[in-house]
N, C-alpha and C positions, 0 to 999 in steps of 0.2 A: 439652239441645240448644235447646229453645225459648227459654230464658233467654239463651243465647248469641246467638241470632238477634235477640232484643229489644235486647240491648246493642249489637249491630252497627247496628241501625236507629237507635237513639238517637245513636250516634256520627256516623252519616251526617247526620242532621238537625241535630246540633250543629255539624258542619262547615259545612253549608249556611247556617244562621243566622249563624254567625261571619262567613262571607263577605258575607252580606247586610248585616250591621251593620258591615262594614269601612268606616272613615271614608274611606279612599282611594277605594273604589268609589262610595260615596255622593257624595263631592265631584266625582268625574268625571261621574257621572250628572247631578248638579245643573248642572254646567257645560255638559254637552251639551244639557240641557233649555233652558237659557238661550240657547244658540246657536240652538236650534231656534226659540225665540220671536223672536229677532232676525231670523232668516231669514223668518219669517212676516210680521213687521212690514215688512221690506224689500219683500216681495212686495206687501203692502197699500199701501205708499207708492208703489211703481211703478204699481200699478193706479190709485191716486188721481191720480197725475200724468197717466197716460194718459187718464183720464176728463176731467180738467181741460182737457187739450189738445183732446180731442174736442169738448167744449162750446165752447171758444174758437173752434175751426174752424167749428162750426155757427153760432155767433154772427156770425162774420165773413161767412159766406155770407148770412145773413139781412140783415146790414147792407148788403151789396152789393145784395140784392134790394130793400131799401127804397129805395136810391138809384136802382136801375133803374126801379122803378115810379113813383118821383117824376118821373124824367125823362120817362117815357111819359105820365104825366098832364099834364105841362107841354106836351109835343108835341101831345096831343089838344086841349088848350085853345087852343093856337095855331092849330089847324086847325078850331077852333069845333065840336069834337065833344065836347060836354059829357057825354053819356052814357058815352062811352068813357073820358073823363077821370075820371068818378066811379068806374067800374070799376077803373081804375088806382089811384086813391086808396084804394079799398077793399082792394085787394091790398097796398098799402103799409101800411095800418093792420094788416092781418093779420101781415105780417112784422115790423112794429114791435112789436106785442104779444108775438110769439114772442121777439124779440130782448131785450125787457125781462125776460121770464121767464128767458131764458138768462143775462142779466146777473146776476140774483139767484142763479140756480143756480151760475153760475161763481164768484160771490163765496163762496157757502157751500162749494163744492167746494175752493176755494182755502184757506179756513180749515181744512177737514178735512185737506187735504194738508199744510199747515204744522204742524198738530198732530201728524200722524203723523211728520213729519220730526223734530220735537222729541222725540217719544217714541223714535224710532229712535236719535237721538243719545244720549239718556239710556241706552237699552239697550246701545248700543255702549260707552259709558263704564262701565256696570255689568259688561259682559263683560270689559273690561280689568281692572277691580278684582277681579272674581271669579277671573280667571285668576291674578293675582298672589297673591290670598288662598289660592286652591286650592293653589298651589305651596308656599306657606309652611306651610299646614296639613298637607299631605302630608309635608313634610319634618319637621314637628314630630311627626306621628304615627309616622313611621319612627324618629325619635330616641327617642320614648317607648317604642315596642316594643323597641328595642335595649336601652334602660335597664331595662325590665321583664324582658327575657330575662336580662340580666346579673345583676340582683338575684335572679332565680329561681335561677340557677346558683350565685350566692354563698350563697344560703340553703341550698342542698343541699351546699355544700362547707364542711365544718367544719375550718377551718385550725387552730384551737386543738386539736381532737381529734387531727388528724394530727401536730401538733408533740408533743402529749402521748405519742402512740404512739411517735414517734421517740425521745423521751427515755427511755421505758421500754425500747425496744429497745437504746438505747445503754448503759443500765445492764446489760442482760443480756450484751451483747457484752463490756463491761468485766469483768463477772463471769467469763465464759468465758475471757477472756484471762488473768486472774489465776489461775484454776484451772489453765490450761494451763502457765503459768509455774511454778506450785508443783509440778505433776507432773514438769515437766522438771528442776526442782531436786532433787526426791526421787530421780529416776531418773538422777542424774549418775554419773560415774565414781567408784566406791568406792575403787579403787586410788589414784587421784589424791588423794582425801581422806586416805587413810592416809599417803601420802608427805608431804602437807602437815602432818599431825599430827606425823610423825617429824621433819621439818625444824624444826617449831616446838619439839619437845622437845630436839633437838640444840642449837638456839640457846639454850635455857634452860640446858643443861649447860655450854655455853661461857661463858655469862654468869656462872654460879655459880663456875666455875673461875677466871675472871678476877677475880671479887670476892675469892675466897680468896687468890689471889696478891697482890692489893692489900693484904690484911690480914695477910700473912705466914703464912698458914695453908695454903700449898701442899703437896702430897704429897711425902714423902722418897724421893729416888731411891736405888735399891739398886745398889751398885757390885759387879760380879763380878770377882774377881781371878783372872785366867786362869792365872798362874804356879802358884798353890796347887793349882788343879785339875789341872795337868800333873804336879806332884810326887806327888799322891795316885795318879794313874794309873800312874806308874812303880813306886811301892811295890807296887801291886796286881799288876803284871806280874811283879815279882821274886818275890813270894810264890808265884805260880802256877808259875814255873819251878823253884823249890826243891822243891815238891811233886812235880813230874814227875821230878826227879833221884832222890829217895828211892824213888820207885816203881820206877825202873829197877834200883836196887841190890837 
């Protein structure tokens, strides 16, 4: 009982391992993993583009602030308010510094975004190639399995042995047919055989008689003379009548 249970467990694990190592399943899993990577890269590219746009928008606002504080400094100078003009110029410098930093950040972010775009394009190309290759490999695997199954069946099917068995059976059938024919011949109509023998003998007698006639050795015919026989009969009757007369006297 325990051994049977162990064999069943082994069979189950064997089936599971067979499915895990199935090329079709592995190819599908690899293709799905690649698609997942592509989706992640797309999300990263989208996030990078969004970040780049945010930096660009912030930079544009800082550039506008630079222009605003430049105009204010000019207005303060025109009104001979140098202290206020200095404060405006100080604000302008602050926005200018931030804009410069944003310019560098925007440049780096743009490079990052372009690199991600290239990577995404490469991955999408790999996905197309992987899909085509996956389909081809799955088809080849199915063909290989079909061929292996056919070869396995052919290895279990001994055509020569079957033909040999058929030949032997044919010999036995022929032997039985011959035996049946022989029994039928032995059990034939004996009367018919006797008549056939008699007919054959009669034919021989006729052939012999014909040969003797041909050689002039035919049998002598006995001719019976009817008048002589009648005369003898009359004499016998007269004798009987004379005897009867003497007896009466």
